[in-house]
C-alpha positions in Angstrom: -0.1 -0.1 0.1 1.5 3.3 -0.9 1.3 6.4 1.2 -1.0 8.0 -1.4 -3.8 5.8 -0.3 -6.3 8.1 1.8 -7.6 5.2 3.7 -4.2 4.6 5.3 -4.4 5.4 9.3 -1.3 7.5 9.6 -1.8 9.2 13.0 -1.2 12.9 11.5 -3.1 15.8 12.9 -4.8 17.5 9.9 -5.6 21.2 10.1 -6.6 22.8 6.9 -10.1 23.1 6.1 -9.4 25.2 3.3 -7.6 22.2 1.6 -9.2 19.0 3.4 -7.9 15.8 3.3 -9.9 13.1 1.4 -11.0 9.7 3.1 -12.9 8.1 0.2 -15.4 10.7 -1.0 -15.4 12.2 2.6 -13.4 15.2 3.8 -11.4 15.5 6.9 -11.4 19.3 8.1 -9.2 19.1 11.0 -8.2 16.5 13.7 -6.8 13.0 13.6 -8.9 10.2 11.9 -9.1 8.1 15.3 -11.3 10.4 17.1 -14.6 12.1 17.0 -16.4 15.4 16.7 -15.4 17.9 18.2 -11.8 16.6 18.0 -12.1 16.1 14.5 -14.3 17.6 11.9 -15.2 15.0 8.8 -18.0 15.8 6.3 -19.6 13.9 3.7 -19.9 13.8 0.1 -23.5 15.0 0.3 -22.4 18.3 2.4 -25.1 20.6 0.6 -27.7 18.5 1.7 -26.1 19.0 5.3 -26.1 22.7 5.0 -29.8 22.5 3.9 -30.6 20.6 7.0 -29.1 23.4 9.2 -31.0 25.8 7.5 -34.5 24.1 8.0 -33.8 23.3 11.5 -32.5 26.8 12.4 -34.8 28.8 9.9 -37.8 26.6 10.6 -37.5 27.1 14.3 -37.0 30.8 14.3 -39.7 31.2 12.2 -42.1 29.2 14.3 -40.7 31.0 17.2 -41.5 34.3 15.6 -44.7 33.7 13.9 -46.5 31.1 15.6 -45.4 30.4 19.2 -45.1 34.2 20.3 -48.7 34.7 19.3 -50.0 31.7 21.8 -50.4 32.0 25.4 -46.7 30.7 25.8 -45.1 34.0 24.9 -41.6 34.4 25.5 -41.1 31.2 27.5 -42.6 29.2 24.4 -40.0 31.0 22.1 -37.2 30.4 24.4 -38.3 26.6 24.6 -38.8 26.5 20.7 -35.3 28.0 20.2 -33.6 25.7 22.6 -35.0 22.6 20.9 -33.6 24.1 17.8 -30.3 24.3 19.4 -30.1 21.1 20.8 -31.3 19.2 17.4 -28.5 21.4 15.7 -26.0 20.2 18.2 -26.9 16.5 18.0 -27.0 17.0 14.2 -23.7 18.2 14.1 -22.2 15.4 16.0 -23.8 13.0 13.8 -22.9 14.7 10.6 -19.3 15.8 11.6 -18.2 12.6 13.2 -16.4 9.7 11.3 -19.2 7.0 10.9 -16.8 4.0 11.6 -14.5 3.9 8.6 -12.3 0.9 8.5 -8.9 2.5 8.0 -5.8 0.4 6.4 -2.9 -0.7 8.9 0.5 -1.2 7.5 0.5 -5.1 8.3 -2.8 -5.8 6.6 -1.2 -6.8 3.0 1.3 -8.8 4.9 -1.5 -10.7 6.6 -3.5 -11.4 3.7 -0.3 -12.8 1.6 0.7 -15.2 4.5 -3.1 -16.3 4.6 -3.2 -15.2 8.3 -6.4 -13.1 7.5 -8.8 -15.4 9.3 -12.3 -14.3 9.0 -11.4 -11.0 7.2 -11.4 -10.2 3.6 -9.9 -7.6 1.3 -12.6 -4.9 0.1 -11.7 -4.5 -3.9 -12.9 -1.3 -4.0 -11.2 0.3 -1.3 -8.1 -1.8 -0.8 -8.7 -2.3 2.7 -9.1 -5.4 4.8 -12.5 -5.8 6.4 -13.4 -7.6 9.6 -16.9 -9.2 9.9 -19.6 -6.6 10.3 -18.0 -3.9 7.8 -20.0 -2.8 4.7 -18.6 -0.8 2.0 -20.8 2.4 1.3 -20.6 3.4 -2.5 -21.8 7.0 -1.9 -18.6 7.8 0.6 -16.3 5.0 -1.2 -15.2 3.8 1.9 -15.9 0.6 4.4 -17.9 1.3 7.3 -18.2 -0.6 10.5 -21.7 -1.7 11.2 -23.3 0.6 8.5 -26.8 1.4 9.2 -27.4 3.4 6.2 -26.1 6.5 3.9 -28.1 9.6 5.0 -27.8 12.4 2.6 -29.3 14.9 5.1 -26.3 14.3 7.3 -24.1 14.2 4.1 -22.5 10.7 5.1 -22.9 7.3 6.4 -24.4 6.3 9.8 -22.6 3.7 11.3 -20.9 2.4 14.5 -19.3 5.8 15.7 -22.1 8.2 15.0 -25.3 6.1 15.3 -26.0 7.1 18.9 -25.8 10.9 17.8 -28.1 10.3 14.8 -30.8 8.8 17.3 -30.2 11.8 19.5 -30.9 14.0 16.5 -33.9 12.0 15.4 -35.4 12.3 19.1 -34.5 16.2 19.5 -36.1 16.7 15.9 -39.1 14.9 17.0 -39.4 16.9 20.1 -38.8 20.1 18.2 -41.7 19.0 15.4 -43.9 18.1 18.0 -43.7 21.3 20.3 -43.8 23.3 16.9 -47.2 21.5 15.9 -48.3 22.1 19.5 -48.0 25.7 19.0 -49.8 25.7 15.7 -52.8 24.1 17.3 -52.7 26.5 20.2 -52.7 29.5 17.8 -55.4 28.3 15.3 -57.5 27.4 18.8 -56.8 31.2 19.9 -57.7 32.4 16.4 -61.1 30.7 16.5 -62.4 32.4 19.6 
């Protein structure tokens, strides 16, 4: 394996968001590949969808706070709850969208192990040229092998796997809370308008 392979774990700290390090079709903006957000920032190939998700969460939360929640009996308390829910949702989303999903990186000894037949139950991914232990799946969108791949989510811009699945579940839970509170505020506003 040459040093030009972007899937080799090299232990170097990367700190150049303007010229990110490529890992498959993903981009490491800063940090080590072995860490998670906020110690590193890694975005996926669908990063424009990630930006749209931020706009929908923050823009939708602020619009509902200003034009719906403020008009209900909740007043400024409701606005603060709506904005807090939007903030928590964005934070959980950031952790899910900027954390390595569980990419399998090449180690220096992987090729030697395969050549000697000592790979055991491991196999070589022919697409990204890394040794895959059991439970690892190749994501064709991100062009990397991911541990316990759940799915590729265009809204987070990348795969959801072993390392960011909990953050993704927290994001979905907080998003449900934000939507539920917004709908409850909309119902309260229509009830006030009917009187």
